[in-house]
Every structure is written in structure tokens, then in C-alpha cells.
C-alpha positions in Angstrom: 18.3 -6.3 -34.3 18.6 -7.9 -30.9 18.4 -5.7 -27.8 21.6 -5.3 -25.9 22.1 -7.3 -22.6 22.1 -4.1 -20.5 18.7 -2.9 -21.9 17.2 -6.3 -21.2 18.5 -6.2 -17.6 17.0 -2.7 -17.2 13.6 -3.9 -18.7 13.6 -6.8 -16.2 14.4 -4.5 -13.3 11.6 -2.1 -14.4 9.2 -5.0 -14.6 10.1 -6.2 -11.1 9.6 -2.7 -9.6 6.3 -2.4 -11.4 5.2 -5.8 -10.0 6.2 -4.8 -6.4 4.3 -1.5 -6.8 1.3 -3.4 -8.1 1.3 -5.9 -5.2 1.7 -3.0 -2.7 -1.3 -1.2 -4.3 -3.3 -4.4 -4.2 -2.4 -4.9 -0.6 -3.7 -1.5 0.4 -7.0 -1.9 -1.5 -7.6 -5.5 -0.6 -7.0 -5.2 3.1 -9.2 -2.3 4.0 -12.9 -1.4 3.7 -14.7 1.9 4.0 -17.9 2.1 6.1 -20.2 5.1 6.0 -20.6 6.6 9.4 -23.8 8.1 10.9 -22.2 9.0 14.2 -18.6 10.1 15.2 -16.3 7.2 16.0 -13.8 6.9 18.9 -10.5 8.8 18.9 -7.8 7.0 16.9 -10.2 5.8 14.1 -9.0 6.2 10.5 -11.4 8.5 8.8 -12.2 9.8 5.3 -14.2 13.1 5.5 -15.9 14.5 2.4 -16.5 18.2 2.7 -19.6 20.0 1.5 -19.5 23.4 -0.3 -19.6 25.4 3.0 -16.8 23.2 4.4 -14.6 23.8 1.4 -15.0 27.5 1.7 -14.6 27.7 5.5 -11.7 25.3 5.7 -9.7 26.9 2.8 -7.5 28.8 5.1 -6.5 25.7 7.1 -6.3 23.0 4.3 -6.1 25.0 1.1 -8.5 26.0 -1.6 -10.8 23.4 -3.4 -10.1 20.5 -1.0 -13.1 18.1 -1.2 -11.8 15.2 0.9 -9.6 14.8 3.9 -8.1 11.6 5.3 -6.6 11.1 8.7 -7.1 9.9 12.3 -9.6 11.3 14.7 -7.5 12.9 17.5 -10.2 14.3 19.8 -13.8 15.5 20.1 -14.2 19.0 21.4 -17.9 19.9 22.1 -19.5 19.3 18.7 -16.3 19.7 16.7 -13.6 17.2 16.1 -9.9 17.3 15.5 -8.4 15.3 12.7 -4.7 14.5 12.2 -4.6 14.8 8.4 -2.6 12.3 6.2 -4.0 13.2 2.8 -6.1 16.0 1.3 -7.7 15.7 -2.1 -8.8 18.6 -4.3 -11.6 19.0 -6.8 -9.1 18.4 -9.6 -8.2 15.0 -8.2 -4.8 16.0 -6.8 -3.9 14.3 -3.6 -1.5 16.1 -1.3 0.2 14.1 1.5 0.2 15.6 5.0 2.3 14.6 8.0 -0.4 14.5 10.7 -1.1 18.2 11.1 -4.2 18.8 13.2 -7.4 20.4 11.7 -10.6 21.2 13.6 -13.8 20.5 11.7 -17.4 21.3 12.5 -20.1 18.7 11.7 -21.8 21.3 9.4 -18.8 21.2 7.1 -19.2 17.4 6.5 -21.1 15.9 3.5 -20.2 12.3 4.4 -17.8 10.5 6.7 -16.3 7.0 6.3 -14.2 4.9 8.6 -11.4 2.8 7.2 -11.1 -0.6 8.9 -9.0 -3.6 8.3 -11.0 -6.2 6.5 -10.0 -9.6 8.1 -11.2 -11.8 5.3 -9.5 -9.9 2.5 -6.3 -9.6 4.6 -6.2 -13.3 5.2 -6.9 -14.0 1.5 -4.2 -11.6 0.4 -1.6 -13.0 2.8 -2.4 -16.5 1.7 -2.0 -15.6 -2.0 1.3 -13.7 -1.3 2.7 -16.7 0.7 1.7 -19.0 -2.2 3.4 -16.8 -4.7 6.6 -16.6 -2.7 6.6 -20.3 -2.2 6.1 -21.0 -5.9 8.9 -18.6 -6.7 11.3 -20.3 -4.3 10.4 -23.8 -5.5 10.6 -22.9 -9.2 13.9 -21.0 -8.9 15.7 -23.7 -7.0 17.0 -21.2 -4.4 18.1 -24.0 -2.1 15.9 -22.7 0.8 14.5 -26.2 1.3 17.9 -28.0 1.4 18.2 -28.7 -2.3 19.9 -26.6 -4.9 23.2 -26.7 -6.7 26.4 -27.8 -5.3 28.4 -24.7 -6.2 28.7 -25.5 -9.9 28.2 -22.9 -12.5 27.3 -23.4 -16.1 30.3 -24.6 -18.1 31.9 -26.5 -15.2 32.9 -30.0 -16.1 30.5 -32.7 -14.8 32.2 -34.7 -12.0 32.8 -38.4 -12.5 31.2 -40.3 -9.6 33.4 -43.3 -10.3 36.6 -41.3 -9.9 38.3 -41.6 -6.5 39.8 -38.1 -7.0 36.5 -36.3 -7.9 35.5 -35.5 -4.4 
């Protein structure tokens, strides 16, 4: 039994959404790199902080129980502590909770490891080139008329015009 036209259209739409989500995920992974830090970076840096056992216990009232990893931006350094504007918090179970930039103050003794997220220029250029090539290929193979070509307003089933007819224009 052949699938109905509507279900085929839904399948194609789902495939397109999946492809867009895949490209977005690839863009995020391909364009950034994580560098382990040995000293605290400058304010504004994008950080990933892995908490040790003491940090998980002491920070539970601020960030919730069982949080092992905090992502965000370094807001300020106050004495030996630092203030992080949190964007994500990951728990032991692997659950990631999005945050909207709330500030959390951390002590260095709570930190097991700290990483800085930086834009990777080489990967970003390679991704942008690949994306541009894919878009160009799509435009060229679909005959979208972007480059001046394309159809002349005809749809399938229209009669073919006779170039010798003086009334065919």
C-alpha cells in the first residue's frame, strides 16, 4: 500500500527539521574548543567549571543538589572567589538545566577543573565554507532562479510555446 501524500509531506518536513537541528549541533561543536585553565581568566570569558565533592555539597543551596558542572560567563573576581553568570548546570545523572544568567559565587576550593570555551577559527572557517558550498549546491540543483536562470512562469502540464508563432509571445 502506498503512503498518502500528506504523510509523505510530513515525513519530508520532519527530515528537514532534523537536518537543520543536526547542522546547528554541528556548528556549535565544530566552532568551539575547550582549553583547560590553570589560572582564572579575564571577566567575560566563557567558562565550564567542574565541581569537586566539597563544591557539590557547599553549592547545593545555590545551584541545586548533585550539580557536577556549571557553564557560564565570568562576571567578576572578588578576592579569591569569582562570580559566574550561569547558562547551564549539569547534574550527576546527566540532566542539563538551562539558566538565564543568574550569578553564583564560587570559591577556588570547590573547583575540580575549569575550562575556557573559545571560538576555534580554523573549524569555524571550515564549517562556514562547507555550509556555503551546501547552500550553493542546493540553489544550483533546484533551479531556484537566483542566478538569473530558472523557469519562465510555466507549470507542469502547460502547453509548450511554439517559437515560430507570431502570437506565442
